DOVEXGU-17719 format. One record per residue: residue number from 1; x, y, z of N, C-alpha, C in turn. Coordinates in pm, 1 decimal, m for minus. Example, Ala and Ser with C-alpha at 12.3 -4.5 7.8 and 13.67 -1.06 7.14 Angstrom:
BEGIN
{atom 1, {1319.0, m569.0, 780.0}, {1230.0, m450.0, 780.0}, {1320.0, m330.0, 780.0}}
{atom 2, {1285.0, m225.0, 708.0}, {1367.0, m106.0, 714.0}, {1290.0, 3.0, 787.0}}
//
This chain:
BEGIN
{atom 1, {6022.3, 6073.2, m1691.6}, {6015.5, 5944.9, m1758.6}, {6092.6, 5837.5, m1680.0}}
{atom 2, {6207.1, 5877.7, m1621.7}, {6286.7, 5783.2, m1544.5}, {6207.6, 5731.3, m1424.5}}
{atom 3, {6129.0, 5817.7, m1361.0}, {6048.2, 5777.4, m1245.8}, {5944.6, 5673.2, m1286.8}}
{atom 4, {5885.9, 5687.0, m1402.9}, {5787.7, 5589.0, m1450.6}, {5851.5, 5452.4, m1470.6}}
{atom 5, {5973.2, 5450.5, m1521.6}, {6042.9, 5323.9, m1542.9}, {6069.4, 5253.7, m1410.4}}
{atom 6, {6094.2, 5328.9, m1305.8}, {6117.7, 5270.5, m1174.3}, {5988.1, 5229.4, m1105.9}}
{atom 7, {5883.5, 5303.5, m1129.1}, {5756.7, 5278.7, m1061.8}, {5689.5, 5150.5, m1110.3}}
{atom 8, {5697.0, 5121.7, m1237.6}, {5630.2, 5004.4, m1292.3}, {5677.7, 4874.5, m1227.5}}
{atom 9, {5808.5, 4849.2, m1214.7}, {5849.8, 4724.7, m1147.3}, {5803.2, 4716.6, m1002.3}}
{atom 10, {5803.1, 4827.6, m933.4}, {5757.3, 4827.9, m793.8}, {5609.5, 4790.7, m786.9}}
{atom 11, {5529.4, 4847.5, m873.6}, {5386.2, 4816.9, m876.3}, {5364.4, 4669.5, m909.7}}
{atom 12, {5438.3, 4617.4, m1003.4}, {5423.9, 4475.9, m1039.4}, {5463.7, 4384.0, m924.9}}
{atom 13, {5567.1, 4419.1, m852.6}, {5608.2, 4338.7, m737.1}, {5500.3, 4339.2, m630.2}}
{atom 14, {5442.0, 4454.3, m603.0}, {5335.4, 4463.9, m503.2}, {5217.1, 4377.6, m544.1}}
{atom 15, {5176.9, 4384.0, m670.5}, {5065.0, 4301.7, m716.6}, {5099.0, 4152.8, m709.6}}
{atom 16, {5222.8, 4117.9, m737.0}, {5264.2, 3977.6, m729.5}, {5251.7, 3925.6, m587.1}}
{atom 17, {5293.6, 4004.8, m489.0}, {5281.4, 3962.3, m349.2}, {5135.1, 3953.5, m307.2}}
{atom 18, {5053.3, 4045.9, m352.1}, {4912.1, 4041.9, m316.4}, {4843.8, 3921.9, m379.3}}
{atom 19, {4883.4, 3884.7, m497.7}, {4823.0, 3770.2, m564.9}, {4854.3, 3640.5, m490.8}}
{atom 20, {4968.1, 3633.8, m422.2}, {5006.6, 3515.0, m348.6}, {4934.7, 3503.6, m214.6}}
{atom 21, {4888.5, 3614.0, m161.7}, {4821.8, 3612.5, m31.3}, {4692.4, 3533.5, m40.8}}
{atom 22, {4669.3, 3451.4, 60.0}, {4547.4, 3373.0, 63.1}, {4467.0, 3412.5, 185.6}}
{atom 23, {4344.2, 3450.1, 163.4}, {4255.5, 3483.7, 273.6}, {4158.8, 3369.0, 294.1}}
{atom 24, {4127.3, 3342.8, 418.5}, {4034.3, 3235.8, 450.3}, {3929.6, 3288.0, 546.6}}
{atom 25, {3805.7, 3269.6, 511.6}, {3695.3, 3302.3, 600.1}, {3603.3, 3181.1, 602.2}}
{atom 26, {3575.6, 3126.5, 721.1}, {3487.8, 3009.1, 726.0}, {3345.2, 3049.2, 691.2}}
{atom 27, {3267.4, 2954.2, 645.5}, {3126.3, 2983.6, 620.4}, {3058.7, 3028.6, 749.9}}
{atom 28, {2954.3, 3107.3, 737.2}, {2883.3, 3156.7, 855.3}, {2826.0, 3043.5, 940.1}}
{atom 29, {2812.9, 2927.7, 881.7}, {2750.9, 2816.5, 953.5}, {2852.4, 2728.1, 1026.2}}
{atom 30, {2980.6, 2762.5, 1019.4}, {3079.3, 2678.7, 1086.8}, {3180.3, 2764.5, 1162.2}}
{atom 31, {3261.6, 2698.1, 1242.1}, {3364.2, 2765.7, 1320.2}, {3497.8, 2761.5, 1246.7}}
{atom 32, {3588.8, 2845.4, 1291.3}, {3724.1, 2843.5, 1237.0}, {3792.1, 2713.8, 1277.3}}
{atom 33, {3876.4, 2661.9, 1190.6}, {3960.1, 2548.8, 1228.2}, {4066.0, 2596.6, 1325.1}}
{atom 34, {4113.1, 2507.0, 1409.4}, {4217.1, 2542.9, 1506.3}, {4340.6, 2455.6, 1484.1}}
{atom 35, {4449.3, 2504.9, 1537.0}, {4576.7, 2434.7, 1531.2}, {4640.9, 2449.9, 1667.6}}
{atom 36, {4681.5, 2341.9, 1726.4}, {4740.3, 2345.6, 1860.3}, {4880.1, 2406.5, 1856.3}}
{atom 37, {4910.6, 2496.5, 1950.6}, {5046.3, 2552.3, 1955.9}, {5153.5, 2444.4, 1971.8}}
{atom 38, {5119.7, 2333.3, 2036.3}, {5218.5, 2226.5, 2055.6}, {5259.0, 2161.9, 1923.2}}
{atom 39, {5168.8, 2160.8, 1824.5}, {5205.0, 2105.6, 1693.6}, {5306.8, 2194.0, 1622.7}}
{atom 40, {5318.1, 2318.6, 1666.8}, {5416.5, 2410.6, 1610.4}, {5540.1, 2421.1, 1698.6}}
{atom 41, {5543.9, 2336.6, 1803.6}, {5654.1, 2335.2, 1900.5}, {5668.9, 2467.9, 1973.6}}
{atom 42, {5556.1, 2533.4, 2001.2}, {5559.2, 2658.2, 2077.9}, {5564.8, 2624.1, 2225.3}}
{atom 43, {5640.6, 2701.8, 2298.5}, {5661.4, 2679.4, 2441.2}, {5541.7, 2732.2, 2521.5}}
{atom 44, {5472.1, 2644.9, 2596.0}, {5355.5, 2689.9, 2674.2}, {5388.6, 2800.8, 2774.1}}
{atom 45, {5506.3, 2794.5, 2836.3}, {5543.7, 2897.9, 2933.7}, {5557.4, 3033.5, 2866.2}}
{atom 46, {5611.5, 3036.2, 2746.3}, {5626.5, 3162.6, 2673.5}, {5490.1, 3217.9, 2633.2}}
{atom 47, {5397.5, 3129.4, 2599.3}, {5262.0, 3173.1, 2565.1}, {5197.1, 3236.6, 2687.1}}
{atom 48, {5211.6, 3173.5, 2803.3}, {5156.2, 3231.4, 2925.4}, {5219.8, 3365.0, 2957.3}}
{atom 49, {5350.7, 3377.5, 2936.3}, {5418.8, 3506.0, 2957.3}, {5361.8, 3611.9, 2864.1}}
{atom 50, {5334.1, 3573.8, 2742.0}, {5273.1, 3666.6, 2646.2}, {5135.4, 3709.8, 2694.9}}
{atom 51, {5053.8, 3614.5, 2739.0}, {4920.8, 3648.2, 2790.8}, {4930.0, 3739.8, 2912.3}}
{atom 52, {5024.4, 3713.4, 3000.2}, {5043.6, 3799.3, 3117.5}, {5079.4, 3941.9, 3075.3}}
{atom 53, {5166.5, 3952.7, 2977.3}, {5204.6, 4085.5, 2926.4}, {5083.6, 4155.7, 2864.7}}
{atom 54, {5008.4, 4085.0, 2782.1}, {4890.6, 4145.4, 2718.4}, {4789.4, 4191.5, 2822.6}}
{atom 55, {4770.3, 4111.3, 2926.7}, {4679.7, 4148.4, 3034.5}, {4728.2, 4275.6, 3104.0}}
{atom 56, {4858.5, 4282.1, 3129.5}, {4914.2, 4397.5, 3201.4}, {4908.6, 4526.5, 3120.2}}
{atom 57, {4895.2, 4513.1, 2987.7}, {4886.8, 4632.3, 2901.8}, {4742.1, 4664.2, 2863.2}}
{atom 58, {4648.4, 4602.1, 2936.0}, {4505.0, 4626.5, 2917.3}, {4453.7, 4588.2, 2778.2}}
{atom 59, {4512.1, 4484.1, 2721.2}, {4461.6, 4432.7, 2593.4}, {4322.9, 4374.7, 2615.5}}
{atom 60, {4242.1, 4381.6, 2513.7}, {4108.0, 4323.7, 2522.4}, {4102.7, 4185.0, 2461.6}}
{atom 61, {4175.4, 4165.3, 2351.8}, {4173.0, 4036.3, 2284.0}, {4302.3, 4018.9, 2205.6}}
{atom 62, {4334.3, 3893.2, 2179.8}, {4455.4, 3861.2, 2104.2}, {4428.4, 3733.1, 2026.6}}
{atom 63, {4466.7, 3731.5, 1900.0}, {4446.4, 3612.7, 1817.7}, {4563.7, 3596.7, 1722.2}}
{atom 64, {4603.8, 3470.2, 1702.2}, {4708.7, 3436.9, 1605.9}, {4652.4, 3332.3, 1511.1}}
{atom 65, {4664.9, 3359.8, 1381.4}, {4623.0, 3264.9, 1277.6}, {4746.3, 3213.9, 1206.5}}
{atom 66, {4741.8, 3088.4, 1169.0}, {4845.8, 3031.3, 1082.8}, {4777.2, 2943.7, 979.4}}
{atom 67, {4800.7, 2974.7, 855.0}, {4742.2, 2897.5, 743.9}, {4590.7, 2884.7, 757.3}}
{atom 68, {4524.9, 2993.8, 796.7}, {4379.1, 2995.0, 806.1}, {4322.9, 2925.4, 928.7}}
{atom 69, {4408.6, 2890.5, 1022.3}, {4362.7, 2823.0, 1144.2}, {4401.9, 2905.4, 1265.8}}
{atom 70, {4317.3, 2902.8, 1367.6}, {4345.3, 2975.5, 1491.0}, {4442.5, 2893.6, 1575.3}}
{atom 71, {4554.5, 2956.7, 1611.7}, {4652.4, 2891.7, 1698.5}, {4636.6, 2943.0, 1841.6}}
{atom 72, {4622.4, 3074.0, 1856.8}, {4600.5, 3133.9, 1988.6}, {4480.2, 3226.6, 1981.0}}
{atom 73, {4396.3, 3221.2, 2082.3}, {4281.8, 3311.4, 2092.8}, {4257.1, 3333.9, 2241.1}}
{atom 74, {4267.9, 3459.7, 2281.7}, {4255.8, 3489.9, 2425.0}, {4182.7, 3621.7, 2442.3}}
{atom 75, {4090.1, 3624.7, 2537.1}, {4014.7, 3745.3, 2569.5}, {4043.5, 3780.9, 2714.1}}
{atom 76, {4043.1, 3910.0, 2742.9}, {4082.8, 3956.0, 2876.0}, {3969.3, 4031.8, 2943.7}}
{atom 77, {3966.8, 4019.5, 3076.5}, {3866.3, 4084.8, 3161.3}, {3726.7, 4046.1, 3114.8}}
{atom 78, {3639.5, 4140.5, 3091.7}, {3502.4, 4107.3, 3054.6}, {3482.1, 4103.9, 2904.6}}
{atom 79, {3586.0, 4125.6, 2827.7}, {3576.4, 4123.6, 2681.5}, {3565.5, 3978.0, 2634.7}}
{atom 80, {3474.7, 3950.7, 2540.8}, {3455.8, 3816.7, 2487.1}, {3458.9, 3820.2, 2334.6}}
{atom 81, {3449.4, 3704.6, 2272.7}, {3449.7, 3699.3, 2127.1}, {3328.2, 3770.5, 2066.8}}
{atom 82, {3224.8, 3790.2, 2143.9}, {3104.7, 3857.7, 2094.5}, {3099.2, 4005.3, 2132.4}}
{atom 83, {3198.0, 4052.6, 2205.8}, {3199.1, 4192.0, 2248.7}, {3225.1, 4285.1, 2130.9}}
{atom 84, {3167.0, 4404.4, 2139.1}, {3193.4, 4507.3, 2038.3}, {3310.1, 4591.3, 2086.6}}
{atom 85, {3404.9, 4614.3, 1998.6}, {3519.0, 4698.0, 2034.1}, {3481.9, 4843.5, 2007.9}}
{atom 86, {3474.2, 4920.3, 2114.2}, {3439.2, 5063.3, 2101.0}, {3546.8, 5150.4, 2161.1}}
//
């Protein structure tokens, strides 16, 4: 019985956090909105260092979203936004 009393608050907290999450998917007829890294005061040199690291680790793609907008989107080697990941 004690375990049930502890489990209920945990479950409610998890549902509360999930209820706050907002998912955004653009309509099939439009593109995602973008946000420039400079508007977030991100350092361009650090972004390039990140891309260099991702390339060196054989990453295929990398994307960062903020508030439903694409901030960074990068594809490596022959991988493109239309490529199938297999």
